[in-house]
NUKOL-414865 format. One record per residue (C-alpha): z negated, x negated, y negated; residue number from 1; residue in one letter. Coordinates in steps of 0.02 Angstrom, whole numbers, plus 50000, padded with zeros to 5 digits. Example, Ala and Ser with C-alpha at 12.3 -4.5 7.8 and 13.67 -1.06 7.14 Angstrom:
REM residues 2
@w:49610; u:49385; v:50225; pos:1; code:A
@w:49643; u:49316; v:50053; pos:2; code:S
REM end
This chain:
REM residues 165
@w:50953; u:48668; v:50155; pos:1; code:M
@w:51134; u:48715; v:50191; pos:2; code:P
@w:51178; u:48898; v:50202; pos:3; code:R
@w:51196; u:48953; v:50383; pos:4; code:P
@w:51368; u:49001; v:50447; pos:5; code:Q
@w:51362; u:49183; v:50501; pos:6; code:P
@w:51441; u:49224; v:50668; pos:7; code:I
@w:51582; u:49348; v:50637; pos:8; code:P
@w:51539; u:49515; v:50720; pos:9; code:P
@w:51656; u:49583; v:50851; pos:10; code:G
@w:51696; u:49766; v:50883; pos:11; code:P
@w:51536; u:49867; v:50894; pos:12; code:G
@w:51428; u:49724; v:50831; pos:13; code:Q
@w:51321; u:49702; v:50675; pos:14; code:E
@w:51291; u:49538; v:50585; pos:15; code:S
@w:51112; u:49509; v:50530; pos:16; code:V
@w:51191; u:49426; v:50377; pos:17; code:W
@w:51251; u:49598; v:50321; pos:18; code:E
@w:51073; u:49668; v:50327; pos:19; code:Y
@w:50988; u:49686; v:50157; pos:20; code:P
@w:50845; u:49596; v:50072; pos:21; code:R
@w:50727; u:49679; v:50036; pos:22; code:P
@w:50739; u:49755; v:50210; pos:23; code:P
@w:50798; u:49931; v:50249; pos:24; code:R
@w:50709; u:50058; v:50359; pos:25; code:L
@w:50814; u:50175; v:50463; pos:26; code:E
@w:50784; u:50302; v:50600; pos:27; code:R
@w:50863; u:50267; v:50769; pos:28; code:T
@w:50892; u:50387; v:50914; pos:29; code:S
@w:50923; u:50244; v:51037; pos:30; code:K
@w:50808; u:50244; v:51187; pos:31; code:R
@w:50672; u:50112; v:51164; pos:32; code:I
@w:50572; u:50060; v:51318; pos:33; code:E
@w:50434; u:49931; v:51347; pos:34; code:V
@w:50359; u:49865; v:51511; pos:35; code:W
@w:50198; u:49768; v:51542; pos:36; code:L
@w:50120; u:49724; v:51710; pos:37; code:G
@w:50265; u:49811; v:51798; pos:38; code:G
@w:50223; u:49976; v:51710; pos:39; code:V
@w:50331; u:50064; v:51582; pos:40; code:K
@w:50207; u:50076; v:51438; pos:41; code:I
@w:50318; u:50154; v:51304; pos:42; code:A
@w:50475; u:50261; v:51298; pos:43; code:D
@w:50550; u:50352; v:51149; pos:44; code:T
@w:50710; u:50407; v:51063; pos:45; code:T
@w:50616; u:50431; v:50899; pos:46; code:H
@w:50593; u:50254; v:50833; pos:47; code:A
@w:50629; u:50165; v:50671; pos:48; code:Y
@w:50711; u:49998; v:50649; pos:49; code:R
@w:50688; u:49877; v:50505; pos:50; code:V
@w:50843; u:49777; v:50456; pos:51; code:L
@w:50822; u:49618; v:50354; pos:52; code:E
@w:50943; u:49479; v:50313; pos:53; code:T
@w:50946; u:49345; v:50451; pos:54; code:S
@w:50830; u:49442; v:50567; pos:55; code:H
@w:50875; u:49546; v:50720; pos:56; code:P
@w:50809; u:49726; v:50708; pos:57; code:P
@w:50624; u:49758; v:50729; pos:58; code:T
@w:50589; u:49923; v:50817; pos:59; code:Y
@w:50437; u:50031; v:50776; pos:60; code:Y
@w:50389; u:50161; v:50907; pos:61; code:L
@w:50277; u:50310; v:50875; pos:62; code:P
@w:50106; u:50269; v:50946; pos:63; code:R
@w:50118; u:50433; v:51044; pos:64; code:A
@w:50264; u:50352; v:51142; pos:65; code:A
@w:50140; u:50231; v:51222; pos:66; code:F
@w:50047; u:50275; v:51382; pos:67; code:V
@w:49870; u:50326; v:51331; pos:68; code:P
@w:49748; u:50180; v:51332; pos:69; code:G
@w:49882; u:50044; v:51327; pos:70; code:V
@w:49859; u:50004; v:51141; pos:71; code:L
@w:49691; u:49924; v:51097; pos:72; code:Q
@w:49643; u:49860; v:50923; pos:73; code:P
@w:49654; u:49670; v:50925; pos:74; code:A
@w:49577; u:49625; v:50757; pos:75; code:G
@w:49656; u:49506; v:50634; pos:76; code:G
@w:49799; u:49547; v:50519; pos:77; code:G
@w:49935; u:49484; v:50405; pos:78; code:S
@w:50028; u:49540; v:50250; pos:79; code:V
@w:50213; u:49577; v:50228; pos:80; code:C
@w:50275; u:49575; v:50050; pos:81; code:E
@w:50384; u:49727; v:50088; pos:82; code:W
@w:50284; u:49833; v:50210; pos:83; code:K
@w:50102; u:49794; v:50167; pos:84; code:G
@w:49953; u:49745; v:50273; pos:85; code:E
@w:49980; u:49734; v:50461; pos:86; code:A
@w:49852; u:49772; v:50598; pos:87; code:S
@w:49869; u:49695; v:50771; pos:88; code:Y
@w:49857; u:49777; v:50941; pos:89; code:W
@w:49824; u:49711; v:51116; pos:90; code:A
@w:49919; u:49790; v:51259; pos:91; code:L
@w:49854; u:49815; v:51436; pos:92; code:Q
@w:49935; u:49889; v:51590; pos:93; code:A
@w:49967; u:49848; v:51772; pos:94; code:G
@w:49828; u:49719; v:51776; pos:95; code:G
@w:49895; u:49623; v:51625; pos:96; code:R
@w:49814; u:49612; v:51455; pos:97; code:A
@w:49900; u:49529; v:51307; pos:98; code:V
@w:49813; u:49505; v:51140; pos:99; code:G
@w:49910; u:49529; v:50978; pos:100; code:E
@w:50064; u:49592; v:51070; pos:101; code:A
@w:50100; u:49730; v:50944; pos:102; code:A
@w:50070; u:49769; v:50761; pos:103; code:W
@w:50072; u:49916; v:50643; pos:104; code:S
@w:50057; u:49962; v:50460; pos:105; code:Y
@w:49919; u:50091; v:50444; pos:106; code:E
@w:49947; u:50111; v:50257; pos:107; code:R
@w:50122; u:50046; v:50224; pos:108; code:P
@w:50200; u:50029; v:50053; pos:109; code:T
@w:50290; u:50186; v:49988; pos:110; code:P
@w:50462; u:50122; v:50040; pos:111; code:A
@w:50401; u:50103; v:50220; pos:112; code:F
@w:50285; u:50255; v:50226; pos:113; code:A
@w:50370; u:50326; v:50383; pos:114; code:P
@w:50302; u:50177; v:50483; pos:115; code:L
@w:50125; u:50246; v:50475; pos:116; code:A
@w:50078; u:50296; v:50652; pos:117; code:G
@w:50206; u:50178; v:50730; pos:118; code:H
@w:50189; u:50009; v:50816; pos:119; code:A
@w:50310; u:49865; v:50846; pos:120; code:A
@w:50302; u:49754; v:51001; pos:121; code:V
@w:50336; u:49568; v:51017; pos:122; code:Y
@w:50469; u:49568; v:51154; pos:123; code:A
@w:50419; u:49393; v:51211; pos:124; code:G
@w:50240; u:49446; v:51248; pos:125; code:R
@w:50278; u:49587; v:51369; pos:126; code:V
@w:50376; u:49595; v:51532; pos:127; code:D
@w:50529; u:49678; v:51459; pos:128; code:E
@w:50597; u:49782; v:51315; pos:129; code:C
@w:50758; u:49883; v:51316; pos:130; code:R
@w:50868; u:49967; v:51187; pos:131; code:V
@w:50977; u:50102; v:51266; pos:132; code:D
@w:50953; u:50021; v:51436; pos:133; code:G
@w:50998; u:49845; v:51377; pos:134; code:V
@w:50865; u:49712; v:51401; pos:135; code:R
@w:50825; u:49624; v:51237; pos:136; code:V
@w:50793; u:49441; v:51199; pos:137; code:R
@w:50648; u:49405; v:51081; pos:138; code:P
@w:50684; u:49333; v:50910; pos:139; code:Q
@w:50659; u:49145; v:50922; pos:140; code:P
@w:50509; u:49056; v:50851; pos:141; code:G
@w:50366; u:49166; v:50910; pos:142; code:G
@w:50317; u:49225; v:50735; pos:143; code:F
@w:50448; u:49358; v:50706; pos:144; code:Y
@w:50464; u:49518; v:50806; pos:145; code:G
@w:50650; u:49556; v:50808; pos:146; code:G
@w:50742; u:49613; v:50964; pos:147; code:W
@w:50911; u:49533; v:51002; pos:148; code:I
@w:51041; u:49636; v:51094; pos:149; code:T
@w:51226; u:49600; v:51124; pos:150; code:P
@w:51274; u:49712; v:50977; pos:151; code:D
@w:51187; u:49597; v:50850; pos:152; code:V
@w:51249; u:49424; v:50800; pos:153; code:V
@w:51164; u:49285; v:50700; pos:154; code:G
@w:51118; u:49148; v:50680; pos:155; code:P
@w:50940; u:49215; v:50678; pos:156; code:F
@w:50790; u:49165; v:50575; pos:157; code:K
@w:50666; u:49078; v:50690; pos:158; code:G
@w:50792; u:48964; v:50776; pos:159; code:E
@w:50769; u:48776; v:50757; pos:160; code:R
@w:50805; u:48720; v:50579; pos:161; code:G
@w:50788; u:48892; v:50498; pos:162; code:T
@w:50621; u:48871; v:50409; pos:163; code:W
@w:50699; u:48856; v:50235; pos:164; code:G
@w:50813; u:49008; v:50248; pos:165; code:W
REM end
């Protein structure tokens, strides 16, 4: 498969092709907000983001940032070679319920230990997610959980023809 052609970042932008592999975990003070069923279900300025080559950032919010009762265990799971075993969460608010809309690492690997007690949300499975007031686009493909904002350029893993990246 041919190597993708990274989009050159403009002023104030990051290229996902400059993100590392294995991924990097970093704290962010940007305001992270999530809506479901017309209700703001999460709001924090104390999140983490995971940065990995070819992926837009994935944001992990403290579970305490979610409105009580919104997060419900969904069963199932998966494994990330970097972060460990994931657990899935259903979200419900405003008359909407969405299974496997979020995930967490209850016992993450040592490099990602700060993610314990945090959950990430699939932006395409809720009404809306925002980073510092900017509405995000979900990472293409449905499998990955990255959030695309105007300050991040790709191409992104998950788009058509990216399976072999």
